[in-house]
C-alpha positions as CSV (number, residue, x, y, z in Angstrom):
1,M,-22.4,76.0,-34.8
2,K,-21.6,74.2,-38.2
3,Q,-24.3,74.0,-40.8
4,L,-25.8,70.6,-41.3
5,L,-25.0,69.3,-45.0
6,T,-27.1,67.0,-47.2
7,T,-25.8,63.7,-48.1
8,N,-24.5,64.7,-51.4
9,E,-23.0,67.8,-49.6
10,L,-21.2,65.5,-47.0
11,I,-19.7,63.0,-49.7
12,S,-18.5,66.3,-51.7
13,H,-17.0,67.8,-48.6
14,M,-15.3,64.4,-47.6
15,K,-13.8,64.2,-51.1
16,E,-12.5,67.9,-50.8
17,K,-10.8,66.8,-47.5
18,G,-8.9,64.0,-49.4
19,I,-11.2,61.0,-48.2
20,R,-11.3,58.3,-50.8
21,F,-14.0,55.8,-51.3
22,N,-11.9,52.6,-51.7
23,V,-13.9,50.2,-49.5
24,I,-17.3,51.2,-50.7
25,N,-18.1,53.4,-53.5
26,E,-20.0,56.8,-53.3
27,E,-23.5,55.4,-53.9
28,E,-23.0,52.9,-51.0
29,A,-21.6,55.9,-48.9
30,K,-24.5,57.8,-49.7
31,A,-27.1,55.1,-48.7
32,F,-25.1,54.5,-45.5
33,L,-25.3,58.2,-44.4
34,E,-29.0,58.4,-45.2
35,N,-29.8,55.5,-43.0
36,N,-26.9,55.5,-40.5
37,N,-25.5,58.9,-40.1
38,Y,-22.5,58.6,-37.8
39,Y,-20.7,61.8,-39.5
40,M,-20.4,63.8,-36.5
41,K,-19.2,60.9,-34.3
42,L,-16.5,60.1,-37.1
43,A,-15.8,63.9,-37.4
44,S,-14.7,64.0,-33.8
45,Y,-11.7,61.7,-34.6
46,R,-10.3,63.8,-37.4
47,T,-7.8,65.3,-35.3
48,N,-6.2,61.8,-35.0
49,Y,-5.3,61.9,-38.7
50,P,-2.5,64.2,-39.9
51,K,-3.2,66.9,-42.6
52,C,-0.9,67.7,-45.5
53,D,1.8,70.5,-45.0
54,E,0.3,74.0,-45.5
55,N,3.0,74.5,-48.4
56,S,1.9,71.3,-50.2
57,S,-0.5,71.4,-53.2
58,R,-2.8,69.3,-51.0
59,A,-2.8,71.8,-48.1
60,G,-5.6,71.2,-45.6
61,K,-6.3,67.8,-46.9
62,Y,-5.7,64.4,-45.1
63,E,-2.5,62.6,-45.8
């Protein structure tokens, strides 16, 4: 089972995966996650989005 992350760790993890905060900023995202944590539900859809090629400098990150 995956370890549960704190809100700050979740945001850092999402940034490492290539998720950008264009619609809301990080502080708004943090407030949302603290009050309405749908991360696990959203994470279940991650297979619907392509990742960068393993030979790319962004390997393992979302396109």
